[in-house]
C-alpha positions in Angstrom: 15.6 22.1 12.7 15.4 18.4 12.2 16.9 16.2 9.4 14.2 14.0 8.0 14.6 11.1 5.5 11.9 10.1 3.1 12.4 6.6 1.6 10.8 5.9 -1.7 11.0 3.9 -4.9 9.3 4.3 -8.3 5.6 4.2 -7.8 5.3 6.2 -4.6 1.9 8.0 -4.2 2.7 11.5 -5.5 0.9 13.5 -2.8 2.2 11.3 0.0 5.8 12.3 -0.8 5.4 15.8 -2.1 3.1 17.2 0.6 5.3 16.1 3.5 8.4 17.2 1.6 7.1 20.6 0.9 5.4 21.2 4.3 8.4 19.9 6.4 10.8 22.0 4.3 8.5 25.1 4.8 8.7 24.4 8.5 12.5 24.7 8.4 13.4 21.1 8.4 16.0 19.6 6.1 14.5 16.8 4.1 16.4 14.2 2.0 15.1 11.5 -0.2 16.5 8.0 -0.3 15.8 5.5 -3.0 17.3 2.1 -4.1 19.6 4.1 -6.3 20.6 7.8 -6.3 18.8 9.7 -9.0 15.2 10.2 -10.1 12.3 8.3 -8.7 8.8 8.6 -10.3 5.5 9.0 -8.6 2.3 7.3 -9.4 -0.5 9.9 -9.5 -4.0 8.3 -9.5 -4.0 6.5 -12.9 -0.6 7.2 -14.5 3.0 8.1 -13.8 3.4 11.5 -12.1 6.3 13.8 -11.1 9.8 12.7 -10.4 12.0 13.7 -7.4 15.7 13.4 -7.0 17.0 10.9 -4.4 20.2 12.3 -3.1 21.2 9.1 -1.2 20.8 5.4 -1.8 18.9 3.4 0.8 22.1 1.3 1.2 24.1 4.3 2.1 21.6 6.1 4.4 22.4 5.9 8.1 19.6 6.2 10.6 21.7 8.1 13.1 22.1 10.9 10.6 18.4 11.7 10.7 15.8 12.6 13.2 12.8 10.9 11.6 11.9 8.6 8.7 8.9 9.1 6.4 7.4 6.3 4.3 5.0 7.4 1.6 2.5 4.9 0.3 0.9 4.0 -3.0 0.7 0.3 -3.8 3.8 0.0 -5.9 6.3 1.8 -3.7 5.9 -0.2 -0.4 5.3 -3.4 -2.2 8.7 -3.0 -3.9 10.5 -1.8 -0.8 9.3 -4.6 1.5 11.3 -7.0 -0.6 14.5 -4.8 -0.3 16.6 -6.0 2.7 18.4 -2.7 2.9 15.2 -0.8 3.1 13.8 -3.1 5.9 17.2 -2.9 7.6 17.1 0.9 7.6 13.6 1.0 9.0 14.7 -1.4 11.8 17.7 0.9 12.4 15.4 3.9 12.9 13.3 1.9 15.3 16.3 0.7 17.3 17.6 4.3 17.5 14.1 5.4 18.8 13.7 7.8 15.9 10.1 8.5 14.7 8.9 6.5 11.7 5.9 7.8 9.8 4.0 5.6 7.3 0.9 6.5 5.3 -1.5 4.5 3.2 0.1 1.2 2.1 3.4 2.0 3.7 2.5 0.1 6.9 3.4 -3.0 4.9 7.0 -1.9 5.4 6.4 -1.7 9.2 5.0 -5.3 9.1 8.0 -6.5 7.2 10.3 -4.8 9.7 8.5 -6.4 12.7 7.1 -3.2 14.1 3.4 -3.8 13.9 2.9 -6.3 16.7 1.4 -4.7 19.8 1.1 -1.3 18.3 -2.0 0.8 17.7 -2.0 1.6 13.9 -4.1 2.7 10.9 -3.6 2.3 7.2 -5.4 2.3 3.9 -8.5 0.2 4.2 -7.3 -2.6 1.9 -4.3 -3.5 4.1 -6.0 -3.2 7.5 -6.4 -7.0 7.7 -2.7 -7.4 6.9 -1.6 -5.1 9.8 -4.2 -6.8 12.1 -2.8 -10.2 11.2 0.7 -8.9 12.0 -0.5 -8.2 15.6 -1.5 -4.5 15.5 -4.5 -3.0 17.1 -6.1 -1.5 13.9 -8.2 1.7 14.2 -9.8 4.0 11.6 -8.4 7.4 12.5 -6.7 10.1 10.4 -3.4 9.7 12.4 -2.2 7.3 15.1 0.9 7.8 17.1 2.2 4.8 19.1 5.6 4.5 20.6 7.4 6.5 17.9 5.4 5.1 15.0 3.0 7.4 13.2 0.5 6.0 10.7 -2.2 7.5 8.6 -4.8 6.2 6.2 -4.7 8.1 2.9 -3.9 11.4 1.1 -7.0 13.0 2.8 -5.1 12.6 6.1 -1.9 14.4 5.0 -2.4 17.6 7.1 -2.8 15.5 10.3 0.1 13.2 9.2 2.5 16.1 8.7 1.5 17.8 11.9 2.2 14.5 13.8 5.7 14.3 12.2 6.4 18.0 13.1 5.4 17.3 16.7 7.5 14.2 16.8 10.7 16.0 15.8 10.0 19.2 17.8 
Protein backbone atom coordinates (compact mmCIF):
# COMPACT_ATOMS: atom_id res chain seq x y z
CA UNK A 1 0.00 0.00 0.00
CA UNK A 2 1.33 3.40 -0.99
CA UNK A 3 0.69 6.79 0.59
CA UNK A 4 -0.28 9.25 -2.13
CA UNK A 5 -0.72 13.01 -1.82
CA UNK A 6 -3.09 14.95 -4.08
CA UNK A 7 -2.36 18.69 -4.09
CA UNK A 8 -5.21 21.04 -5.00
CA UNK A 9 -6.72 24.46 -4.48
CA UNK A 10 -10.21 25.79 -5.17
CA UNK A 11 -10.98 25.34 -8.84
CA UNK A 12 -9.49 21.87 -9.40
CA UNK A 13 -11.14 19.94 -12.22
CA UNK A 14 -13.64 17.76 -10.35
CA UNK A 15 -13.09 14.47 -12.21
CA UNK A 16 -9.31 14.89 -12.23
CA UNK A 17 -9.21 14.80 -8.44
CA UNK A 18 -12.16 12.55 -7.59
CA UNK A 19 -11.45 9.75 -10.08
CA UNK A 20 -7.81 9.24 -9.00
CA UNK A 21 -8.84 9.60 -5.33
CA UNK A 22 -11.56 6.95 -5.61
CA UNK A 23 -9.61 4.53 -7.82
CA UNK A 24 -6.39 4.74 -5.82
CA UNK A 25 -8.27 4.22 -2.54
CA UNK A 26 -10.16 1.29 -4.11
CA UNK A 27 -6.77 -0.22 -5.01
CA UNK A 28 -5.81 -0.10 -1.31
CA UNK A 29 -3.68 3.03 -1.30
CA UNK A 30 -3.91 5.72 1.36
CA UNK A 31 -4.67 9.06 -0.27
CA UNK A 32 -4.48 12.44 1.43
CA UNK A 33 -5.37 15.85 0.04
CA UNK A 34 -3.18 18.92 0.59
CA UNK A 35 -4.40 22.45 -0.05
CA UNK A 36 -3.13 25.92 0.79
CA UNK A 37 -5.16 25.66 4.03
CA UNK A 38 -6.64 22.66 5.85
CA UNK A 39 -10.36 22.43 5.17
CA UNK A 40 -12.69 22.32 2.19
CA UNK A 41 -11.53 22.92 -1.38
CA UNK A 42 -14.09 23.32 -4.16
CA UNK A 43 -14.05 21.75 -7.58
CA UNK A 44 -14.84 23.36 -10.88
CA UNK A 45 -17.17 21.09 -12.85
CA UNK A 46 -17.54 22.13 -16.49
CA UNK A 47 -19.35 25.48 -16.10
CA UNK A 48 -19.84 26.00 -12.37
CA UNK A 49 -18.54 25.10 -8.93
CA UNK A 50 -18.73 21.40 -8.13
CA UNK A 51 -18.14 19.12 -5.17
CA UNK A 52 -15.84 19.96 -2.30
CA UNK A 53 -13.31 17.67 -0.67
CA UNK A 54 -11.56 17.97 2.66
CA UNK A 55 -7.86 18.78 2.66
CA UNK A 56 -6.37 17.15 5.74
CA UNK A 57 -2.98 18.82 5.47
CA UNK A 58 -1.78 22.23 4.35
CA UNK A 59 0.72 22.38 1.51
CA UNK A 60 3.14 24.13 3.85
CA UNK A 61 2.99 21.25 6.34
CA UNK A 62 3.14 18.39 3.81
CA UNK A 63 6.49 16.58 3.63
CA UNK A 64 7.42 14.72 0.45
CA UNK A 65 9.23 11.93 2.32
CA UNK A 66 5.92 11.01 4.02
CA UNK A 67 4.42 10.00 0.66
CA UNK A 68 5.16 7.64 -2.21
CA UNK A 69 3.72 9.82 -5.00
CA UNK A 70 2.19 13.22 -5.76
CA UNK A 71 -0.89 13.76 -7.95
CA UNK A 72 -1.65 17.16 -9.47
CA UNK A 73 -5.19 17.56 -10.87
CA UNK A 74 -5.79 20.16 -13.52
CA UNK A 75 -8.51 22.54 -14.42
CA UNK A 76 -7.47 26.05 -15.33
CA UNK A 77 -7.96 27.73 -11.95
CA UNK A 78 -6.19 25.18 -9.72
CA UNK A 79 -2.74 25.01 -11.35
CA UNK A 80 -2.79 28.69 -12.22
CA UNK A 81 -3.31 29.47 -8.53
CA UNK A 82 -0.76 26.96 -7.25
CA UNK A 83 2.02 27.92 -9.65
CA UNK A 84 2.24 31.23 -7.79
CA UNK A 85 2.46 29.47 -4.40
CA UNK A 86 6.11 29.07 -3.36
CA UNK A 87 5.23 26.31 -0.89
CA UNK A 88 3.41 24.33 -3.59
CA UNK A 89 6.31 24.63 -6.04
CA UNK A 90 8.76 23.77 -3.27
CA UNK A 91 6.79 20.63 -2.42
CA UNK A 92 6.80 19.53 -6.06
CA UNK A 93 10.57 20.05 -6.19
CA UNK A 94 10.93 18.03 -2.97
CA UNK A 95 9.05 15.10 -4.53
CA UNK A 96 11.32 15.31 -7.59
CA UNK A 97 14.48 15.49 -5.46
CA UNK A 98 13.33 12.43 -3.51
CA UNK A 99 12.68 10.57 -6.80
CA UNK A 100 9.00 10.15 -5.90
CA UNK A 101 6.56 9.88 -8.85
CA UNK A 102 4.70 13.06 -9.78
CA UNK A 103 1.53 12.77 -11.88
CA UNK A 104 0.03 15.85 -13.58
CA UNK A 105 -3.03 15.97 -15.81
CA UNK A 106 -4.61 18.59 -18.07
CA UNK A 107 -3.32 22.08 -17.10
CA UNK A 108 -1.30 20.78 -14.12
CA UNK A 109 1.94 20.54 -16.16
CA UNK A 110 2.07 24.33 -15.63
CA UNK A 111 3.18 23.38 -12.12
CA UNK A 112 5.92 21.13 -13.52
CA UNK A 113 7.14 24.03 -15.67
CA UNK A 114 7.24 26.33 -12.65
CA UNK A 115 9.13 23.70 -10.65
CA UNK A 116 11.73 23.37 -13.44
CA UNK A 117 10.79 19.78 -14.30
CA UNK A 118 9.74 20.11 -17.95
CA UNK A 119 13.07 20.66 -19.70
CA UNK A 120 14.33 17.54 -21.45
CA UNK A 121 11.28 15.43 -20.53
CA UNK A 122 8.76 13.84 -22.86
CA UNK A 123 5.35 15.18 -21.77
CA UNK A 124 1.74 15.72 -22.74
CA UNK A 125 -0.95 18.10 -21.49
CA UNK A 126 -4.22 19.76 -22.35
CA UNK A 127 -3.94 21.09 -25.89
CA UNK A 128 -4.02 24.78 -24.88
CA UNK A 129 -0.80 24.58 -22.83
CA UNK A 130 1.29 22.39 -25.13
CA UNK A 131 3.12 25.44 -26.45
CA UNK A 132 3.93 26.40 -22.84
CA UNK A 133 5.48 23.01 -22.04
CA UNK A 134 7.32 23.01 -25.36
CA UNK A 135 8.70 26.47 -24.64
CA UNK A 136 9.85 25.15 -21.26
CA UNK A 137 11.98 22.56 -23.07
CA UNK A 138 9.77 19.47 -23.03
CA UNK A 139 9.34 17.10 -25.97
CA UNK A 140 5.57 17.47 -26.40
CA UNK A 141 3.49 14.53 -27.61
CA UNK A 142 -0.23 13.87 -28.02
CA UNK A 143 -0.75 10.63 -26.08
CA UNK A 144 -3.16 9.61 -23.32
CA UNK A 145 -0.37 9.12 -20.79
CA UNK A 146 3.37 9.73 -20.87
CA UNK A 147 5.84 8.50 -18.26
CA UNK A 148 9.33 9.98 -18.30
CA UNK A 149 11.80 9.64 -15.42
CA UNK A 150 9.21 9.67 -12.66
CA UNK A 151 6.90 12.25 -14.18
CA UNK A 152 3.50 11.09 -15.44
CA UNK A 153 1.42 13.41 -17.64
CA UNK A 154 -1.98 13.09 -19.29
CA UNK A 155 -4.10 15.33 -21.50
CA UNK A 156 -7.64 15.55 -20.10
CA UNK A 157 -10.43 13.76 -18.20
CA UNK A 158 -10.84 11.31 -21.09
CA UNK A 159 -7.40 9.93 -20.19
CA UNK A 160 -8.14 9.29 -16.50
CA UNK A 161 -8.15 5.48 -16.75
CA UNK A 162 -4.67 5.45 -18.32
CA UNK A 163 -3.48 8.18 -15.92
CA UNK A 164 -4.55 6.26 -12.82
CA UNK A 165 -3.09 2.99 -14.13
CA UNK A 166 0.26 4.73 -14.66
CA UNK A 167 0.16 6.03 -11.07
CA UNK A 168 -0.65 2.55 -9.74
CA UNK A 169 2.24 1.08 -11.72
CA UNK A 170 4.62 3.79 -10.47
CA UNK A 171 3.86 3.02 -6.81
CA UNK A 172 3.67 -0.77 -7.16
